[in-house]
C-alpha positions as CSV (number, residue, x, y, z in Angstrom):
1,M,7.8,-10.2,-31.6
2,Y,7.0,-11.3,-28.1
3,K,9.8,-12.2,-25.7
4,N,7.8,-15.0,-24.2
5,E,4.4,-16.6,-24.2
6,D,3.5,-15.1,-20.8
7,R,3.8,-11.6,-22.2
8,K,1.8,-12.5,-25.2
9,L,-1.0,-13.9,-23.0
10,T,-0.9,-10.8,-20.8
11,D,-1.3,-8.6,-23.9
12,L,-4.2,-10.8,-25.1
13,I,-6.0,-10.4,-21.8
14,L,-5.4,-6.6,-21.8
15,G,-7.0,-6.6,-25.2
16,E,-10.0,-8.6,-24.0
17,A,-10.6,-6.1,-21.2
18,V,-10.3,-3.2,-23.6
19,M,-12.7,-4.8,-26.1
20,T,-15.3,-5.4,-23.3
21,I,-15.1,-1.7,-22.4
22,L,-15.6,-0.7,-26.1
23,D,-18.4,-3.3,-26.6
24,D,-20.2,-1.8,-23.6
25,D,-19.9,1.7,-25.1
26,A,-18.3,2.7,-21.7
27,P,-15.7,5.5,-21.3
28,V,-12.2,4.1,-21.6
29,S,-10.2,4.8,-18.4
30,F,-7.7,3.2,-16.2
31,V,-10.4,2.5,-13.6
32,A,-12.6,0.8,-16.3
33,L,-9.6,-1.2,-17.5
34,L,-8.7,-2.3,-13.9
35,N,-12.4,-3.2,-13.3
36,G,-12.4,-5.3,-16.5
37,L,-9.3,-7.1,-15.6
38,E,-10.6,-7.7,-12.1
39,S,-13.7,-9.2,-13.7
40,I,-11.6,-11.5,-15.9
41,L,-9.6,-12.5,-12.8
42,M,-12.7,-13.4,-10.8
43,T,-14.2,-15.6,-13.6
44,E,-11.0,-17.2,-14.9
45,S,-10.3,-20.9,-14.0
46,D,-7.1,-21.4,-16.0
47,A,-4.0,-20.9,-13.8
48,E,-1.9,-19.4,-16.6
49,R,-4.6,-16.9,-17.6
50,K,-5.0,-15.9,-13.9
51,K,-1.3,-15.3,-13.6
52,A,-1.3,-13.3,-16.8
53,T,-4.3,-11.3,-15.6
54,L,-2.6,-10.5,-12.3
55,Y,0.5,-9.4,-14.2
56,A,-1.7,-7.1,-16.4
57,I,-3.4,-5.6,-13.3
58,N,0.0,-4.9,-11.8
59,M,1.3,-3.4,-15.0
60,V,-1.7,-1.0,-15.2
61,K,-1.4,0.0,-11.5
62,A,2.4,0.6,-11.9
63,H,1.7,2.8,-14.9
64,I,-0.9,4.8,-13.0
65,V,1.6,5.4,-10.2
66,E,4.4,6.3,-12.6
67,T,2.3,8.8,-14.5
68,S,0.5,10.3,-11.5
69,P,0.9,14.0,-10.7
70,L,1.6,12.7,-7.2
71,Q,4.8,11.1,-8.5
72,A,6.2,14.6,-9.2
73,D,5.2,15.6,-5.7
74,K,7.0,12.5,-4.4
75,K,10.3,13.6,-6.1
76,Q,10.0,17.0,-4.5
77,S,8.7,16.2,-1.1
78,G,9.5,12.6,-0.6
79,K,5.8,11.8,0.1
80,A,3.1,10.4,-2.2
81,A,-0.4,8.9,-1.8
82,I,-2.1,6.5,-4.1
83,F,-5.8,7.2,-4.6
84,F,-6.8,4.7,-7.3
85,A,-7.0,1.8,-4.9
86,E,-10.5,2.8,-3.6
87,Y,-11.9,2.4,-7.2
88,I,-10.7,-1.2,-7.6
89,P,-13.1,-3.9,-6.4
90,A,-11.8,-6.1,-3.5
91,Q,-10.5,-9.5,-4.5
């Protein structure tokens, strides 16, 4: 069960992005997912869907940072770098 309609819409948009990747027979990756979400964001006119798409993008980016090997380095050295940003199209 969904806590709210915003989360349900976010999950729906994530699903749309994944289905586009699969329909294109492209490799599934975080970069592909982020690119798909960016594409949805650029073509979306509905304010609620734009908000949900931005939330989905932020969720994916946060997951990348949390699961990055650099995160372990951050805990040890106090420093980390985020490399995935160069693969995301500018807004």
